[in-house]
C-alpha positions, 0 to 999 in steps of 0.5 A: 497458462502455467506462469499466469497460475502462479501470477494470480496465485500470488495475488491471492497470497498478497491479498491474504496477507493484507486481510491478515495486517488489517486484522493485525491493525484493528486487534491491536487498536481495540488493545491500545486505543492508537488511532494510527492503527485504523490507518494501517486499516484502511491502507491494507484494505484500500490496498487491495481494490485492483488486485481483488479485481484482477485475481478474482476476474481470473479464477472466475473465468476458469470456470467460465464466469466472466466479471469484465468491467468497461475500460472506465470503471476498470480505472475507477477500480485501479485508482479510485481509492488510491488517496486512501493509501496516501492519507492513511500513510500521512496519518500515520506518519503525523501521529508517530513523528508530529502528533502535536504540531498543529502545522502538520495536523492543518497540513492533513485536513487540508490534504483530506479536503482536497482528495475529498475534492479530487475523488468527487471529480475523479467519480464525475469524469470517469462516469458522468462526463464525455471526455476521452478515456486517454484524457482521463489516464492522463489526469489519473496517471499525474495524480497517481503518480504525486500520491504515491511519491508523496506517501513515498516521502511520508515511508522515507522520512519515518524510517529515516526519523527511526533509524536516527533515533537512539531507541534501539527498536525503532532503529531496526523499525526504520531500516525494516521500514526502509528496505520494505518500502524499497522491496514493495514500491519497487515491485509496484514500478513492474508490476501494474496489476495486469497479467502480461505473458510477455514479461511474465518472469519480470511480473511474478518477481515483482509479485515476489518482491512485494509480499517480501515488502509487505511481510518486512514493512509491517513485521518492523511495524509492530516489532519490540523487544521481544520479538525474536529477529530482534533479539537475534539482531541485536545477540549478533551485534553485541557477540 
């Protein structure tokens, strides 16, 4: 029970961090008008869907309030917003690296259309068809892996391109992005959002890694030449 409380407490901390990140993105957007920052807001909110359900289910359950849903609805809560995570990172990748490339722009809009079709299919299959749940889970798993791998490719290319840049700020930004992606992405391999008493320690460590990964990714994302850690890194380098 203690480990489960720690696990879900970390879940609430992750939600708080993602809300703060979304607010930070939005505030920066209001000042700069950079559209990729809105994509960051969408990513932060979409990321919370499954986490929000499981964490509040545990919290309300402690007070005798059951908000359990059927397995099909749970499948939608867990995976129905993955496409937003992928598209938001693609947009960030596209705006940062290829803002004037028509081929990448067309590819982005094509991916938007394909994902609208996918989401329509996903909702119809889950809620309005008689297909076995096990079959639906396989279809969702295949799409989920495709979306996460594609997202990883976008993040990795953005990180590597930044690291090989001549701009010192971009070099560190890319390094932070890469480290954060490894920590955050790796944690999601072990933590599916559902507490498992048999691997409680692994789940908790995975959530700690996710928290650290989120912090590193978005610290790097908002890093400037005026950042304290940025100055510290360069002071060490020049001594």
